[in-house]
N, C-alpha and C positions, 0 to 999 in steps of 0.2 A: 392524239392531242386531246386534252380534257375539255369537257363542254364549257367549264368556267373560263378557260383561256380563250376559247373560240368566241364565247359571248362577250368577253372583255374586248376582243378585237373589233367585233361589230359595234359595240358601244363607243369605242374610241373613234371609229370611222364616222359615226353619227355626230359625235361631239366635234370633230374637225369640220364637218359640214355646217354645224350650228355656231361655230366659234366666233364668227364675225358679228353675230346678232343675238343679244340676250333674249329677245322676244322669241326668236326661232328656237333657241335652246329650251326655253320654258314650254313652248308648244310641243317640241319633240318629247319632253319629259311627260307632259300631259297625255300625249298619244300613247307612249309606252306604258304608262300607268293604266290607261284604259284597256289597252291590248292585253296587259298582264292580268287584268280582272277577268278577261274572257276565260282564262285558265282555271278560275275558281268555279266556273259553271260546268258541271259534269258533261253536259251535252256538247258544249263548245269545245271543251278540252279533248273529248273523244274524237271530234271531227278534225281538229287542228293537229293532233298527234298521230292520226291514223295514216299509214302509207297507202291505203287503198281508197281513201276518200278523194273525190275529184278536186283537182287544183282550183277549179273555178269556185267551188264551194268555200275553200279556204280563203281565197281572195275576197269573196263576198263578206265573210266574217271579219276579216281584217279591215276591209273598206268600211264596214259598219262601225268598227271601233274608231276609224278616222273621222267618220261623219259625226260621231259623238264628242270628239275632242278637237282635232285640228287636222286639216287636210292640206297636203302639199305634194307637188310632183316628186320631190325628193323622197318623201315617205312612201309614195306609191311604188317608186322604183325599189326602195329598200324592201318593202313587203314582197315584191315579185322576186327579188334576189333571194330572200329568205325561203320562200316557197320553192323556187327552182332548185335551191341547194339542199332542200330537205331539212332546213334548220328552224322551222317555225316553233318547234318545241323549246327553243332557246329564248323566246321572247321574255319570259319572267326573269331569267338571268341577265339578259341584255338590259332590261329595264332597271334592275338593281345596280348593275355596273355603271350605266349611263348616269343615273341620279347620283351615285356615289362620286363619280368623276366630276360631275358638274358642281356638286357641293364642295368638293375639294378645291376646285378652281376658284370658287366664290368665297372660300374661307369659312365654310359652314361645316359643322360637325354635329353628329348626333350622339347622345348619351342616354343610357338607361340607368335610372336611379332607382335602386331597390330600397324600400323602407318597410318597417313593421306595420305601419299604418299609412293610409293615403296622405300625401302632402297637400296642404292647402295651396291655393293659387298664389298667395303672398309668399309662402315658403318656397314654392317653385320659382317665383320671380327672383327672390333673393339668392337662391342657389344658382340659378342661371347666370345672374350678374356676376357672382363670385367666380364661377367656373369660366365665364367668358374672359375674365382678367387673367386667370391662371393659365389657360390654354391659348390665349390670344386668338380666339376664334369665336364666331357667332354659333352658339349651341342651340340645338333643339333637344329638349329633354322629354323622355317618356318615363313616367313614374309607374313602377311595378310594386305591388304589395306582396311581401313574403313574411308571414308572421314568425317563422322560425329564426329570423335574425335577431329577435328580441327587442331591438332598438337600434338607433343610429342609422347609418346609410352605407350603401355600396354604390359607387359610381363606376359604371363600366362604359368605356369608350373604345370598343374593339380590342386593341392590344394593350390598353392601359386600364388599370383598375385601382380604385382607391377604396379600401375596405375599412370603414369606420364603424362597423357593426359591433354591438355588444357581444354577440356570439363569438366573433373572431377574437375579441379581447379576452373573453373567458377561456377560449381554447389556448391562447398564447400563455395565459397565466397558469393553466393546467399543465401545459408542456414544460414550462419553466419550473414549476413545483416538482414535477416528476424527475427532472434532471438534476 
């Protein structure tokens, strides 16, 4: 079974636990984000991923993450289950899956907008408003700059892409002219 599928199942179980209370869901998301950040620290990652490191040390690290975000008995049990099952290394994937599922239930989606130059806050606000209407979701937008698109925008929402870049228009014209 793939690690992504396993992580999704853990995330779904946590979401079911938090389903009745939005505050609990937000707290779980905060904890998972904090725990995920531990994996960006080389020393912590080495300890959490190592099969020879003592279980107590792994629990201490995850309890530290809880103390920095949100602590609940449910999360303590969750951490112990992950450690006992040897699945601590899945925390970053669990965090990503949990937050994606939570956002889906709340009607929130994220998009990456690529442009040749950085968009101003006003342009981002206008674009967000227009895309909220088109997709009927509340969008969070990340702006990436990629000079080789020459101008225009590329909006990427996972499986959906809107390419309004000048580069793609020029490539289309070139292909048309060659045929």
